[in-house]
Backbone as CSV, one residue per row, in Angstrom:
resi,resn,N_x,N_y,N_z,CA_x,CA_y,CA_z,C_x,C_y,C_z
1,MET,-18.180,29.411,-0.285,-16.835,29.588,0.235,-15.870,28.767,-0.611
2,ASN,-14.731,29.308,-0.897,-13.697,28.658,-1.688,-12.771,27.868,-0.773
3,ASP,-12.543,26.568,-1.090,-11.682,25.724,-0.270,-10.225,25.764,-0.710
4,ALA,-9.881,26.634,-1.645,-8.504,26.703,-2.127,-7.553,26.980,-0.971
5,GLY,-6.487,26.209,-0.904,-5.474,26.408,0.119,-5.736,25.658,1.408
6,LEU,-6.928,25.068,1.556,-7.229,24.315,2.769,-6.770,22.871,2.626
7,VAL,-6.129,22.357,3.678,-5.713,20.958,3.698,-6.831,20.166,4.355
8,ARG,-7.392,19.228,3.609,-8.492,18.408,4.095,-7.930,17.250,4.923
9,GLU,-8.374,17.129,6.151,-7.932,16.029,7.003,-8.731,14.778,6.655
10,VAL,-8.042,13.666,6.501,-8.664,12.401,6.123,-8.349,11.357,7.183
11,ASP,-9.356,10.584,7.563,-9.153,9.472,8.483,-8.932,8.221,7.633
12,TYR,-7.688,7.768,7.568,-7.329,6.611,6.750,-7.534,5.291,7.488
13,ARG,-7.823,5.346,8.782,-7.982,4.113,9.552,-9.137,3.286,8.996
14,GLY,-8.898,1.976,8.910,-9.930,1.092,8.404,-9.372,0.099,7.406
15,ARG,-10.274,-0.562,6.734,-9.929,-1.640,5.793,-10.144,-1.143,4.370
16,TRP,-9.104,-1.253,3.551,-9.127,-0.827,2.157,-8.836,-2.046,1.275
17,VAL,-9.601,-2.234,0.213,-9.432,-3.386,-0.672,-9.210,-2.882,-2.088
18,ASN,-8.183,-3.426,-2.776,-7.931,-2.972,-4.147,-8.624,-3.885,-5.154
19,GLN,-8.448,-3.587,-6.435,-9.135,-4.296,-7.514,-8.709,-5.760,-7.621
20,ASN,-7.605,-6.143,-7.008,-7.146,-7.536,-7.018,-7.566,-8.307,-5.772
21,GLY,-8.203,-7.617,-4.830,-8.609,-8.251,-3.585,-7.584,-8.139,-2.474
22,SER,-6.442,-7.476,-2.740,-5.449,-7.259,-1.688,-6.019,-6.287,-0.654
23,VAL,-5.628,-6.483,0.603,-6.218,-5.722,1.702,-5.160,-4.898,2.416
24,LEU,-5.434,-3.608,2.553,-4.634,-2.683,3.344,-5.455,-2.324,4.569
25,SER,-4.962,-2.671,5.745,-5.649,-2.330,6.991,-4.810,-1.300,7.728
26,ILE,-5.373,-0.121,7.916,-4.692,0.938,8.670,-5.269,0.924,10.077
27,ASP,-4.431,0.561,11.029,-4.864,0.424,12.418,-4.630,1.679,13.247
28,GLU,-3.642,2.459,12.858,-3.232,3.605,13.668,-2.888,4.775,12.763
29,GLN,-3.353,5.960,13.136,-3.009,7.190,12.437,-2.782,8.261,13.482
30,VAL,-1.518,8.649,13.662,-1.152,9.621,14.687,-0.135,10.598,14.109
31,GLU,-0.432,11.892,14.217,0.492,12.960,13.811,1.103,12.720,12.434
32,GLY,0.267,12.361,11.482,0.733,12.196,10.106,1.402,10.873,9.797
33,ARG,1.414,9.956,10.759,1.999,8.631,10.530,0.898,7.580,10.552
34,ILE,1.058,6.554,9.702,0.107,5.450,9.710,0.849,4.126,9.899
35,VAL,0.157,3.192,10.538,0.692,1.855,10.787,-0.436,0.867,10.529
36,GLY,-0.093,-0.250,9.908,-1.113,-1.252,9.663,-0.527,-2.528,9.103
37,ARG,-1.339,-3.232,8.310,-0.960,-4.520,7.732,-1.427,-4.563,6.273
38,PHE,-0.735,-5.375,5.472,-1.084,-5.558,4.059,-1.118,-7.049,3.751
39,ILE,-2.177,-7.489,3.105,-2.307,-8.871,2.660,-2.467,-8.859,1.146
40,SER,-1.494,-9.421,0.450,-1.508,-9.434,-1.011,-2.299,-10.625,-1.534
41,LYS,-3.011,-10.408,-2.618,-3.728,-11.487,-3.296,-3.163,-11.732,-4.691
42,LYS,-2.054,-11.066,-5.004,-1.498,-11.166,-6.343,0.022,-11.097,-6.275
43,GLY,0.679,-11.646,-7.273,2.129,-11.558,-7.354,2.812,-12.655,-6.564
44,ARG,4.076,-12.435,-6.288,4.882,-13.444,-5.587,4.758,-13.397,-4.078
45,ALA,4.123,-12.382,-3.561,3.946,-12.317,-2.107,3.147,-13.528,-1.659
46,ALA,3.487,-14.029,-0.499,2.751,-15.169,0.038,1.307,-14.742,0.260
47,GLN,0.404,-15.340,-0.487,-0.987,-14.935,-0.402,-1.554,-15.259,0.970
48,ASP,-2.349,-14.333,1.464,-2.997,-14.423,2.770,-2.022,-14.275,3.936
49,VAL,-0.780,-13.862,3.676,0.175,-13.565,4.738,0.108,-12.060,5.015
50,SER,0.110,-11.696,6.272,0.006,-10.309,6.681,1.398,-9.703,6.856
51,TYR,1.642,-8.582,6.170,2.927,-7.882,6.235,2.728,-6.501,6.857
52,ALA,3.726,-6.041,7.584,3.665,-4.730,8.242,3.663,-3.595,7.224
53,VAL,2.893,-2.549,7.550,2.805,-1.325,6.745,3.184,-0.148,7.636
54,HIS,4.036,0.736,7.103,4.381,1.986,7.780,4.325,3.089,6.737
55,GLY,3.781,4.249,7.122,3.691,5.313,6.140,3.417,6.662,6.753
56,VAL,3.158,7.608,5.861,2.851,8.977,6.257,1.658,9.469,5.450
57,VAL,0.920,10.389,6.046,-0.205,11.020,5.362,-0.122,12.526,5.561
58,ASN,-0.641,13.237,4.580,-0.674,14.695,4.636,-1.924,15.131,3.894
59,GLY,-2.996,15.336,4.633,-4.263,15.685,4.002,-4.741,14.549,3.113
60,GLU,-4.987,14.842,1.842,-5.481,13.841,0.894,-4.366,12.993,0.283
61,LEU,-3.136,13.194,0.719,-1.999,12.450,0.183,-1.523,11.412,1.189
62,ALA,-1.188,10.228,0.667,-0.718,9.146,1.538,0.430,8.423,0.858
63,SER,1.360,7.939,1.662,2.470,7.137,1.169,2.770,6.071,2.215
64,PHE,2.950,4.833,1.756,3.248,3.761,2.706,4.103,2.705,2.034
65,ALA,4.810,1.948,2.870,5.713,0.912,2.386,5.355,-0.424,3.018
66,VAL,5.570,-1.483,2.230,5.373,-2.854,2.692,6.667,-3.613,2.432
67,SER,7.256,-4.163,3.485,8.409,-5.035,3.340,7.893,-6.468,3.404
68,PHE,8.140,-7.232,2.351,7.603,-8.590,2.271,8.500,-9.582,3.020
69,ASP,8.574,-9.346,4.325,9.298,-10.200,5.260,8.406,-10.329,6.489
70,ASP,7.814,-11.487,6.669,6.886,-11.682,7.780,7.537,-12.304,9.013
71,GLY,8.855,-12.414,8.998,9.557,-13.023,10.115,9.788,-14.513,9.928
72,HIS,9.081,-15.112,9.000,9.243,-16.535,8.694,9.875,-16.723,7.321
73,ALA,9.411,-15.945,6.359,9.934,-16.011,4.989,10.197,-14.589,4.509
74,ASN,11.416,-14.342,4.064,11.787,-13.030,3.544,11.811,-13.119,2.023
75,LEU,10.885,-12.424,1.373,10.804,-12.439,-0.084,11.771,-11.452,-0.738
76,ALA,12.558,-10.757,0.069,13.585,-9.828,-0.420,13.000,-8.812,-1.394
77,SER,11.865,-8.213,-0.993,11.242,-7.174,-1.824,10.490,-6.195,-0.936
78,ILE,10.381,-4.973,-1.446,9.674,-3.888,-0.764,8.836,-3.168,-1.804
79,THR,7.600,-2.837,-1.443,6.764,-2.014,-2.316,6.425,-0.720,-1.607
80,ASN,6.598,0.383,-2.323,6.214,1.703,-1.835,5.024,2.194,-2.645
81,PHE,3.991,2.638,-1.950,2.779,3.172,-2.578,2.696,4.670,-2.277
82,SER,2.314,5.466,-3.259,1.974,6.872,-3.032,0.621,7.102,-3.670
83,GLY,-0.237,7.844,-2.958,-1.578,7.981,-3.492,-2.294,9.244,-3.090
84,ARG,-3.477,9.374,-3.671,-4.355,10.519,-3.437,-5.737,10.002,-3.061
85,TYR,-6.263,10.515,-1.972,-7.588,10.167,-1.486,-8.638,10.922,-2.292
86,ALA,-9.745,10.240,-2.573,-10.892,10.884,-3.221,-12.169,10.275,-2.661
87,ARG,-13.184,11.105,-2.512,-14.505,10.636,-2.070,-15.506,11.095,-3.106
88,ASP,-16.246,10.118,-3.666,-17.226,10.426,-4.700,-18.480,9.614,-4.425
89,SER,-19.609,10.287,-4.311,-20.898,9.642,-4.024,-20.812,8.753,-2.783
90,GLY,-20.077,9.200,-1.786,-19.967,8.479,-0.527,-18.951,7.355,-0.513
91,VAL,-18.308,7.081,-1.653,-17.312,6.012,-1.738,-15.927,6.625,-1.575
92,GLU,-15.167,6.094,-0.601,-13.811,6.572,-0.360,-12.825,5.695,-1.128
93,ARG,-11.939,6.352,-1.898,-10.942,5.631,-2.692,-9.562,6.224,-2.448
94,LEU,-8.575,5.346,-2.562,-7.184,5.770,-2.504,-6.535,5.325,-3.813
95,HIS,-6.289,6.289,-4.701,-5.682,6.031,-6.007,-4.168,6.053,-5.822
96,THR,-3.506,4.933,-6.119,-2.070,4.839,-5.844,-1.265,4.440,-7.073
97,VAL,-0.014,4.830,-7.056,1.005,4.248,-7.936,2.002,3.579,-6.998
98,TRP,2.606,2.499,-7.479,3.542,1.792,-6.617,4.794,1.392,-7.379
99,VAL,5.866,1.241,-6.596,7.136,0.754,-7.123,7.563,-0.420,-6.247
100,LEU,7.753,-1.561,-6.886,8.259,-2.755,-6.219,9.747,-2.848,-6.497
101,ALA,10.540,-2.938,-5.441,11.977,-3.195,-5.570,12.205,-4.625,-5.116
102,ARG,12.835,-5.419,-5.977,13.039,-6.835,-5.657,14.498,-7.207,-5.853
103,GLN,14.981,-8.061,-4.995,16.374,-8.483,-5.061,16.563,-9.671,-5.997
104,PHE,15.501,-10.444,-6.226,15.593,-11.637,-7.068,14.517,-11.625,-8.146
105,GLU,14.834,-12.187,-9.308,13.883,-12.282,-10.412,12.904,-13.429,-10.232
106,ASP,13.336,-14.509,-9.609,12.530,-15.724,-9.546,11.965,-15.945,-8.146
107,SER,10.880,-16.688,-8.078,10.232,-16.921,-6.792,11.071,-17.800,-5.853
108,ALA,11.990,-18.595,-6.413,12.875,-19.416,-5.574,14.011,-18.601,-4.963
109,ARG,14.152,-17.343,-5.404,15.179,-16.416,-4.922,16.590,-16.966,-5.158
110,THR,16.807,-17.448,-6.384,18.129,-17.959,-6.765,18.774,-17.128,-7.879
111,LYS,17.992,-16.268,-8.538,18.492,-15.472,-9.653,18.408,-13.982,-9.295
112,PRO,19.525,-13.395,-8.839,19.503,-11.980,-8.446,19.156,-11.063,-9.621
113,THR,18.447,-9.990,-9.302,18.155,-8.985,-10.326,19.407,-8.163,-10.607
114,GLN,19.424,-7.556,-11.755,20.416,-6.539,-12.085,19.786,-5.193,-11.736
115,VAL,20.568,-4.150,-11.692,20.022,-2.840,-11.343,18.875,-2.472,-12.277
116,TRP,19.003,-2.757,-13.556,18.008,-2.340,-14.537,16.673,-3.069,-14.399
117,ASN,16.644,-4.262,-13.802,15.358,-4.959,-13.675,14.948,-5.189,-12.220
118,THR,15.470,-4.376,-11.340,15.103,-4.438,-9.926,13.682,-3.936,-9.701
119,PHE,13.242,-2.970,-10.490,12.010,-2.233,-10.205,10.871,-2.600,-11.148
120,ILE,9.675,-2.703,-10.558,8.431,-2.872,-11.305,7.481,-1.799,-10.780
121,THR,6.733,-1.173,-11.668,5.798,-0.138,-11.233,4.427,-0.362,-11.854
122,ASN,3.400,0.079,-11.137,2.036,-0.071,-11.615,1.136,0.821,-10.761
123,SER,-0.153,0.628,-10.841,-1.094,1.417,-10.048,-2.184,0.519,-9.489
124,ASP,-2.765,0.951,-8.381,-3.895,0.263,-7.741,-4.860,1.315,-7.222
125,VAL,-6.132,0.934,-7.139,-7.140,1.763,-6.493,-7.717,0.956,-5.344
126,PHE,-7.595,1.502,-4.140,-8.143,0.878,-2.943,-9.466,1.554,-2.600
127,VAL,-10.454,0.761,-2.231,-11.756,1.271,-1.810,-11.926,0.959,-0.336
128,LYS,-12.322,1.954,0.444,-12.518,1.735,1.876,-13.779,0.903,2.078
129,ARG,-13.627,-0.174,2.855,-14.722,-1.123,3.071,-15.028,-1.195,4.560
130,ASP,-16.164,-0.708,4.941,-16.574,-0.776,6.340,-17.552,-1.919,6.574
131,ASP,-17.958,-2.605,5.494,-18.999,-3.612,5.590,-18.496,-5.007,5.920
132,ASP,-17.179,-5.224,5.887,-16.683,-6.574,6.185,-15.354,-6.556,6.860
């Protein structure tokens, strides 16, 4: 049977870890919306601080945003991830590209960015981890 044209439903709930050790935890998935938490292990984000995640999913496609404001310290930055789910040899992966928008160039938040250097982009691969 040919699967062309079929939208594959994916359960994104669970713990996903990227190549840097950052953790995406999806706690809720309802009617194409996801909610969870993100803990960064790299960059200027406060390491080991949990930030809210909100996003949408559509079959094998997912998009979510992280605002780096935990209610105590506002890092004045937001990262948006868009990705594609893949399962190979039983391993679930979420291949993403991301865009970070930041209001300040420096970690002390004293040097505002200009429009041209507000954005940083890169990619991450998250692997679903049910073992820990």
